[in-house]
C-alpha positions as CSV (number, residue, x, y, z in Angstrom):
1,X,84.1,-84.4,61.1
2,X,82.2,-81.9,59.0
3,X,84.2,-82.0,56.0
4,X,87.0,-83.7,53.6
5,X,89.8,-82.7,51.9
6,X,90.5,-83.7,48.0
7,X,93.4,-82.4,46.6
8,X,93.6,-78.6,47.4
9,X,89.3,-78.6,47.8
10,X,87.5,-78.7,50.8
11,X,84.5,-81.0,50.2
12,X,81.3,-80.8,52.3
13,X,80.6,-84.2,54.5
14,X,77.8,-86.3,53.3
15,X,75.7,-85.6,56.1
16,X,76.4,-81.6,55.8
17,X,75.8,-81.7,51.8
18,X,72.5,-84.0,52.3
19,X,71.4,-81.4,55.0
20,X,71.8,-78.2,52.3
21,X,69.6,-80.5,50.0
22,X,66.7,-80.7,52.2
23,X,67.0,-76.5,53.6
24,X,66.5,-76.0,50.2
25,X,63.5,-77.6,50.1
26,X,62.4,-77.0,53.6
27,X,59.0,-74.9,54.1
28,X,59.3,-71.6,55.5
29,X,57.7,-72.5,58.6
30,X,59.8,-75.0,59.4
31,X,62.9,-73.1,58.1
32,X,62.8,-69.9,59.2
33,X,59.8,-69.5,62.1
34,X,60.8,-66.0,63.0
35,X,59.8,-64.5,59.5
36,X,56.9,-67.1,59.1
37,X,55.7,-66.0,62.5
38,X,55.8,-62.3,61.5
39,X,54.2,-62.8,58.0
40,X,51.6,-64.9,60.1
41,X,50.9,-61.8,62.3
42,X,50.6,-59.4,59.3
43,X,47.7,-61.6,57.8
44,X,46.2,-61.8,60.9
45,X,46.2,-58.0,60.9
46,X,44.8,-57.9,57.2
47,X,41.9,-60.0,58.1
48,X,40.7,-58.6,61.1
49,X,41.1,-55.1,60.2
50,X,39.7,-52.7,57.8
51,X,42.1,-51.5,55.3
52,X,41.0,-48.5,54.0
53,X,44.1,-47.1,52.5
54,X,43.5,-46.2,48.8
55,X,46.5,-47.0,47.1
56,X,46.3,-50.8,48.7
57,X,44.2,-54.2,47.9
58,X,44.2,-57.8,48.0
59,X,46.0,-59.8,45.1
60,X,44.5,-62.6,44.2
61,X,45.4,-66.5,44.6
62,X,46.7,-66.9,41.5
63,X,48.6,-63.6,41.2
64,X,50.6,-64.5,44.2
65,X,51.3,-67.7,43.0
66,X,52.7,-66.5,39.8
67,X,54.4,-64.1,41.9
68,X,56.1,-66.7,44.2
69,X,56.9,-69.0,41.3
70,X,60.3,-70.3,39.7
71,X,60.3,-67.1,37.6
72,X,61.9,-65.3,40.6
73,X,65.4,-67.5,39.5
74,X,65.8,-66.2,35.9
75,X,67.9,-63.3,34.9
76,X,67.1,-61.6,31.7
77,X,68.6,-58.1,31.1
78,X,67.4,-56.7,27.9
79,X,64.1,-56.9,25.9
80,X,62.2,-59.9,24.3
81,X,65.0,-61.7,21.5
82,X,67.5,-59.3,22.8
83,X,69.3,-60.7,25.7
84,X,72.2,-60.5,27.5
85,X,71.6,-63.9,29.4
86,X,71.0,-67.6,27.7
87,X,68.3,-69.5,28.9
88,X,65.6,-66.9,28.2
89,X,63.0,-68.4,25.6
90,X,60.1,-68.7,28.2
91,X,61.1,-65.4,30.1
92,X,60.2,-63.9,26.3
93,X,57.1,-66.0,25.6
94,X,56.0,-64.5,29.3
95,X,56.8,-60.8,28.5
96,X,55.5,-61.0,25.3
97,X,52.2,-62.0,26.6
98,X,52.0,-59.5,29.7
99,X,52.7,-56.9,26.6
100,X,49.8,-58.2,24.8
101,X,47.2,-58.2,27.7
102,X,48.3,-55.1,28.6
103,X,47.1,-53.3,25.4
104,X,44.2,-55.9,25.2
105,X,43.1,-54.7,29.0
106,X,42.8,-51.1,27.6
107,X,41.5,-51.8,24.5
108,X,44.6,-50.3,22.7
109,X,45.5,-50.5,19.0
110,X,49.3,-52.3,19.0
111,X,49.8,-50.4,15.5
112,X,49.2,-47.0,17.6
113,X,50.4,-48.0,21.2
114,X,53.0,-50.0,22.9
115,X,53.9,-51.3,26.0
116,X,56.8,-51.6,28.4
117,X,56.2,-54.2,31.5
118,X,59.4,-54.0,33.0
119,X,59.5,-51.2,35.4
120,X,60.0,-51.9,39.0
121,X,56.8,-49.9,40.6
122,X,55.3,-46.8,39.5
123,X,58.5,-44.3,40.8
124,X,61.0,-46.0,38.7
125,X,58.5,-45.7,35.9
126,X,57.8,-42.1,36.1
127,X,61.4,-41.7,36.1
128,X,61.9,-43.3,33.2
129,X,59.5,-41.5,31.4
130,X,61.3,-38.2,32.2
131,X,64.6,-39.4,31.6
132,X,63.5,-40.3,28.1
133,X,61.7,-37.4,26.9
134,X,62.6,-34.1,29.2
135,X,66.4,-33.3,29.3
136,X,68.3,-32.9,32.6
137,X,66.6,-29.5,33.9
138,X,64.3,-29.5,31.5
139,X,60.5,-28.5,32.8
140,X,58.0,-30.3,34.0
141,X,54.2,-29.8,35.5
142,X,52.4,-32.1,37.8
143,X,49.2,-31.4,40.7
144,X,50.9,-30.4,43.7
145,X,51.5,-32.7,46.4
146,X,49.3,-31.6,49.4
147,X,47.1,-30.8,46.5
148,X,46.5,-34.3,45.7
149,X,49.5,-35.1,43.3
150,X,52.3,-37.3,43.7
151,X,56.2,-37.2,45.2
152,X,57.2,-38.3,41.8
153,X,55.1,-35.3,39.7
154,X,58.3,-33.0,41.1
155,X,57.7,-32.3,45.0
156,X,59.6,-29.5,46.4
157,X,58.9,-26.7,49.1
158,X,60.0,-23.5,49.0
159,X,63.1,-24.7,51.1
160,X,64.1,-28.1,49.9
161,X,63.9,-30.2,46.8
162,X,62.2,-33.4,47.9
163,X,61.5,-35.6,45.2
164,X,64.5,-36.7,43.0
165,X,62.2,-35.5,40.1
166,X,62.6,-31.9,41.3
167,X,66.4,-32.5,41.5
168,X,67.1,-33.4,38.1
169,X,64.3,-31.8,36.4
170,X,62.7,-28.4,37.1
171,X,59.1,-28.5,38.2
172,X,56.4,-26.4,38.6
173,X,53.2,-27.6,40.1
174,X,49.7,-26.7,39.4
175,X,47.1,-26.5,42.1
176,X,43.6,-27.2,42.9
177,X,41.2,-23.8,44.0
178,X,41.4,-23.9,47.9
179,X,37.6,-23.4,48.0
180,X,36.2,-25.9,45.8
181,X,38.8,-28.5,45.9
182,X,38.9,-29.1,42.3
183,X,42.0,-28.3,39.7
184,X,41.9,-24.9,38.5
185,X,42.8,-25.8,34.9
186,X,42.4,-21.9,33.9
187,X,45.6,-21.1,36.2
188,X,47.1,-24.4,34.9
189,X,46.7,-22.9,31.6
190,X,48.2,-19.5,32.7
191,X,51.0,-21.1,34.1
192,X,52.0,-23.1,31.1
193,X,52.3,-20.1,29.0
194,X,54.9,-18.7,31.4
195,X,56.4,-21.6,32.1
196,X,56.5,-23.5,28.8
197,X,56.8,-27.0,30.1
198,X,58.2,-30.2,28.1
199,X,56.1,-32.5,29.9
200,X,52.4,-31.8,32.1
201,X,51.5,-34.8,34.1
202,X,47.8,-35.4,34.7
203,X,47.8,-37.6,37.6
204,X,47.1,-38.1,40.8
205,X,47.7,-39.7,44.2
206,X,44.7,-37.7,46.6
207,X,41.8,-36.3,44.2
208,X,38.6,-37.6,44.0
209,X,37.4,-36.3,41.0
210,X,37.9,-37.5,37.2
211,X,40.5,-35.3,35.1
212,X,40.0,-33.4,32.5
213,X,41.9,-34.9,29.9
214,X,40.6,-32.9,26.7
215,X,41.4,-29.7,28.6
216,X,45.1,-30.7,29.6
217,X,45.7,-31.9,26.1
218,X,44.8,-28.4,24.5
219,X,47.1,-26.8,27.2
220,X,49.9,-29.2,26.2
221,X,49.4,-29.0,22.6
222,X,49.6,-24.8,22.8
223,X,52.8,-25.3,24.8
224,X,54.3,-28.0,22.7
225,X,54.0,-30.3,25.5
226,X,53.6,-34.2,25.9
227,X,51.0,-34.9,28.1
228,X,51.7,-37.8,30.1
229,X,48.7,-39.5,32.4
230,X,49.8,-41.3,36.1
231,X,47.1,-43.5,36.3
232,X,48.4,-45.6,39.1
233,X,45.5,-45.0,41.0
234,X,42.4,-45.6,38.6
235,X,44.5,-48.1,36.7
236,X,41.6,-50.6,37.1
237,X,38.9,-48.4,37.1
238,X,39.9,-47.6,33.5
239,X,40.5,-51.0,32.4
240,X,36.8,-51.6,33.6
241,X,35.5,-48.2,31.8
242,X,33.8,-47.2,34.6
243,X,36.0,-44.1,34.8
244,X,37.3,-42.1,31.6
245,X,40.2,-43.2,29.9
246,X,43.5,-41.2,29.6
247,X,44.5,-43.0,26.5
248,X,41.8,-41.2,24.5
249,X,44.3,-37.9,24.8
250,X,48.0,-38.5,26.7
251,X,51.0,-39.5,24.8
252,X,52.5,-41.8,27.2
253,X,50.5,-43.7,30.6
254,X,52.2,-44.8,33.7
255,X,50.6,-47.1,36.2
256,X,51.4,-49.4,38.9
257,X,49.9,-52.3,39.0
258,X,48.8,-53.4,42.7
259,X,46.2,-50.6,43.4
260,X,42.8,-51.0,41.4
261,X,44.0,-53.0,39.0
262,X,44.6,-55.7,42.0
263,X,47.9,-57.2,40.7
264,X,51.5,-57.6,42.4
265,X,53.7,-54.6,42.6
266,X,55.0,-53.8,39.6
267,X,54.9,-50.9,37.0
268,X,54.3,-50.2,33.5
269,X,54.9,-47.6,30.8
270,X,52.2,-47.2,27.8
271,X,53.2,-45.1,24.7
272,X,52.0,-43.5,21.6
273,X,53.3,-45.1,18.3
274,X,52.9,-43.4,14.5
275,X,51.9,-40.0,13.5
276,X,52.5,-37.2,16.5
277,X,51.4,-34.3,14.0
278,X,51.8,-32.9,10.8
279,X,53.9,-30.0,9.9
280,X,51.7,-27.3,8.3
281,X,54.4,-25.9,5.9
282,X,55.6,-29.2,4.3
283,X,52.7,-31.4,4.7
284,X,54.8,-34.1,6.3
285,X,54.0,-36.0,9.3
286,X,56.2,-36.2,12.7
287,X,56.0,-39.6,13.9
288,X,56.2,-40.3,17.8
289,X,60.0,-42.0,18.9
290,X,58.8,-42.8,22.4
291,X,59.3,-46.7,21.9
292,X,63.2,-46.6,21.5
293,X,63.6,-43.6,24.0
294,X,61.4,-45.0,26.6
295,X,62.8,-48.6,26.5
296,X,66.3,-47.2,26.9
297,X,65.8,-45.5,29.8
298,X,64.0,-48.2,31.6
299,X,67.0,-50.6,30.5
300,X,70.1,-50.3,30.7
301,X,69.6,-46.2,31.5
302,X,67.4,-46.9,35.5
303,X,67.2,-50.7,35.8
304,X,68.7,-53.9,35.7
305,X,67.6,-57.2,34.9
306,X,63.2,-57.3,35.0
307,X,61.7,-58.8,38.0
308,X,60.3,-61.5,36.1
309,X,57.8,-63.0,38.8
310,X,56.4,-59.5,38.8
311,X,55.7,-59.4,35.3
312,X,54.1,-62.8,35.7
313,X,51.9,-61.9,38.3
314,X,51.0,-58.7,36.3
315,X,50.0,-60.9,33.1
316,X,48.0,-62.8,35.4
317,X,46.4,-59.4,36.7
318,X,45.9,-57.9,33.4
319,X,43.9,-61.3,32.1
320,X,41.6,-61.1,35.2
321,X,40.8,-57.6,34.5
322,X,39.6,-58.2,31.0
323,X,36.7,-60.2,32.7
324,X,32.9,-59.6,33.5
325,X,33.5,-60.1,37.1
326,X,36.6,-57.2,37.0
327,X,34.2,-55.0,35.8
328,X,31.5,-55.9,38.2
329,X,34.3,-55.4,41.2
330,X,35.2,-52.1,39.6
331,X,31.6,-50.4,39.6
332,X,31.2,-51.9,43.3
333,X,34.5,-50.0,44.1
334,X,32.9,-46.5,43.0
335,X,29.3,-47.6,43.9
336,X,31.0,-48.2,47.6
337,X,33.0,-45.1,47.7
338,X,30.1,-43.0,47.1
339,X,28.0,-44.6,49.8
340,X,30.9,-44.0,52.1
341,X,31.4,-40.5,51.2
342,X,27.8,-39.9,51.5
343,X,27.6,-41.6,54.9
344,X,30.3,-39.6,56.5
345,X,28.5,-36.2,55.2
346,X,25.4,-37.6,57.2
347,X,27.7,-37.8,60.1
348,X,28.9,-34.3,59.8
349,X,32.3,-34.4,58.1
350,X,33.4,-32.2,55.0
351,X,34.3,-34.5,52.2
352,X,36.8,-32.2,49.8
353,X,34.8,-31.5,46.5
354,X,31.5,-32.5,48.1
355,X,32.0,-36.1,46.7
356,X,33.5,-38.6,44.6
357,X,34.0,-40.1,41.2
358,X,36.7,-43.2,41.8
359,X,37.8,-44.9,44.7
360,X,38.7,-42.6,47.1
361,X,37.9,-39.6,49.3
362,X,39.4,-36.8,51.2
363,X,37.9,-36.3,54.6
364,X,38.7,-32.6,56.2
365,X,38.8,-32.7,59.7
366,X,39.1,-28.8,60.5
367,X,35.5,-28.3,61.3
368,X,35.9,-31.2,63.6
369,X,38.6,-29.3,65.5
370,X,40.9,-32.2,64.9
371,X,43.6,-33.4,62.5
372,X,44.9,-36.3,60.4
373,X,47.6,-37.0,62.5
374,X,45.9,-37.8,65.5
375,X,42.6,-39.5,64.1
376,X,45.3,-41.8,61.8
377,X,46.7,-43.3,65.1
378,X,43.4,-43.4,67.2
379,X,42.1,-45.3,63.9
380,X,44.9,-47.7,63.9
381,X,45.2,-48.2,67.7
382,X,41.4,-49.9,66.9
383,X,42.2,-51.6,63.7
384,X,41.3,-48.9,61.1
385,X,43.7,-48.4,58.7
386,X,43.9,-45.2,56.3
387,X,46.3,-42.6,56.0
388,X,46.6,-38.9,57.2
389,X,46.7,-36.5,53.9
390,X,46.9,-32.5,53.2
391,X,43.8,-30.6,52.2
392,X,43.5,-28.1,50.2
393,X,44.6,-24.7,52.4
394,X,47.1,-26.9,54.6
395,X,50.2,-24.8,55.2
396,X,52.1,-27.4,57.0
397,X,52.6,-31.4,55.6
398,X,53.4,-31.6,59.5
399,X,50.1,-31.6,60.4
400,X,47.7,-32.4,57.7
401,X,44.4,-32.0,58.1
402,X,42.7,-34.8,56.3
403,X,42.5,-38.6,56.2
404,X,42.5,-40.2,52.9
405,X,39.9,-44.0,52.4
406,X,39.8,-45.6,49.4
407,X,37.8,-48.3,48.9
408,X,39.6,-50.9,46.5
409,X,40.8,-53.5,49.2
410,X,37.6,-53.9,51.3
411,X,35.6,-54.2,48.2
412,X,37.8,-57.3,47.1
413,X,37.0,-58.4,50.8
414,X,33.0,-58.7,49.4
415,X,32.0,-55.6,51.5
416,X,29.0,-54.2,49.8
417,X,27.0,-50.7,50.2
418,X,25.8,-51.4,53.8
419,X,28.7,-52.4,54.8
420,X,30.3,-49.7,54.1
421,X,27.4,-47.7,56.0
422,X,28.9,-49.7,58.6
423,X,32.1,-49.0,58.0
424,X,31.5,-45.1,58.3
425,X,29.9,-45.7,61.6
426,X,33.2,-47.1,62.8
427,X,35.2,-44.3,61.8
428,X,32.8,-41.7,63.5
429,X,33.6,-43.6,66.8
430,X,37.4,-43.6,66.5
431,X,37.2,-39.8,65.1
432,X,35.0,-38.8,68.6
433,X,37.3,-40.8,70.6
434,X,40.1,-38.5,69.2
435,X,38.1,-35.5,70.0
436,X,37.0,-36.9,73.6
437,X,41.3,-37.4,74.0
438,X,41.9,-33.6,72.7
439,X,39.3,-32.3,75.0
440,X,41.4,-33.8,78.1
441,X,44.3,-31.9,77.0
442,X,45.8,-28.9,76.4
443,X,45.2,-27.5,73.0
444,X,49.1,-27.0,72.1
445,X,49.6,-30.8,73.3
446,X,51.6,-32.3,70.6
447,X,51.6,-35.0,68.5
448,X,54.0,-37.0,70.9
449,X,52.0,-36.0,74.0
450,X,48.9,-37.2,72.1
451,X,50.2,-40.5,71.5
452,X,51.1,-40.5,75.3
453,X,47.8,-40.0,76.6
454,X,46.2,-42.8,74.4
455,X,48.2,-45.0,77.0
456,X,45.9,-44.1,79.8
457,X,43.7,-47.2,81.4
458,X,40.3,-45.3,80.4
459,X,41.3,-44.7,76.8
460,X,43.4,-47.8,76.9
461,X,39.8,-49.5,77.8
462,X,37.6,-47.5,75.2
463,X,40.4,-48.3,71.8
464,X,40.1,-51.8,73.0
465,X,36.1,-52.1,72.8
466,X,36.1,-50.7,69.9
467,X,39.0,-52.5,68.2
468,X,37.5,-55.6,69.4
469,X,33.8,-54.7,67.8
470,X,35.7,-53.5,64.6
471,X,37.4,-57.1,64.3
472,X,34.7,-59.3,64.9
473,X,32.9,-57.3,62.2
474,X,35.8,-57.5,59.8
475,X,36.7,-60.9,60.3
476,X,33.2,-62.2,59.2
477,X,34.8,-61.5,55.5
478,X,37.0,-63.6,53.4
479,X,40.8,-62.6,52.8
480,X,41.9,-63.2,49.3
481,X,45.3,-64.8,48.5
482,X,47.0,-68.1,49.4
483,X,45.2,-70.5,52.0
484,X,48.0,-70.7,54.0
485,X,50.8,-68.0,55.7
């Protein structure tokens, strides 16, 4: 008999209740073998593959331990000292510690800067800033997505508003020079004088050069606009001081925490405090009023309870980011990226802007006679993970001309310069195979037909040989993280 009754209640049997207690204590491997097996396969893929996606990294064991901790269990809507739930004493302590470390990691004066560490990720962080500072249908300017910007910077096409940012706000993109690949600041300035944005975004998703924050500050000031940096991609490089800091010029800085910062998946918003300007007529100070606006936009405006386990993981990552070892790591990330860029140029590839100042490069494949979608698929089948990307001058996002490569993840595994020269050789072999497959097809063949062609026995053999070579190489490097799973 599975259950017993007591009055009007149906009670579980002693055996069933004992089984329940075992279930909540049982490890994943025996509790859910199906999910456990999928995780094992993904870990094996990461261990044996070359992870070159610029927005990915390998979090440390300590970060993952914090992420998988009991902090996951606690609801804590509100902010430290002002919660809507009881039992938040240690949650408050954790969030305050994370805020303190965030300011320390970027060498910010707490009298001049504040930070919100509750955004679930970079996209919610950006939308919270717009919600806080730009009225509905107010105007923003960000780098166009095909030119290296991000969806959340207001991307739209001639036919459709793609990002929610472009739906709820009016966006006008700025562009890169199609010949050089560099941002056209002169055109940005001219367009801003016509568009009069409320906020200008200094941020990128696929741009290999440092931003001219000083120039953008002048453009923002001439339009009485806020200047916001989205440093999601370069946050770790900024913390280590190996690229220029947006904090010197910007009013607001948003970021994810899992890319170069090498934490778990979360977000942060930094905002200025104190004097914004001085009224020339009265001499009175005009103060920033960002803290309450941004905090209210995050909660209760756009989010519910913060993910306290993620805040714990971010706090650990920020502590690591203040170490000499982390600075050495970021210096190696940039050095490795420069080496990868040079090696590919020597192999005959075109790199947009001719090189890199940071952790990523964009390879333009048009001169090779192929495109990013086809090359990405071949490399993926050879255990090389990267992503297709538009290049300056592309007319369709459906057939992007480029591949984006980044060095943070493999550098976390201990790859040095010579290792990235070998990585370049593997990339080259994959693209050469792509070209051989295309040569065996009609020039008008679709991507679907190309993928079907890869299933032919002769190409499957070639892919298998290169895959085994790549995995034998990658498997010699350690994989950061938890020792099991």
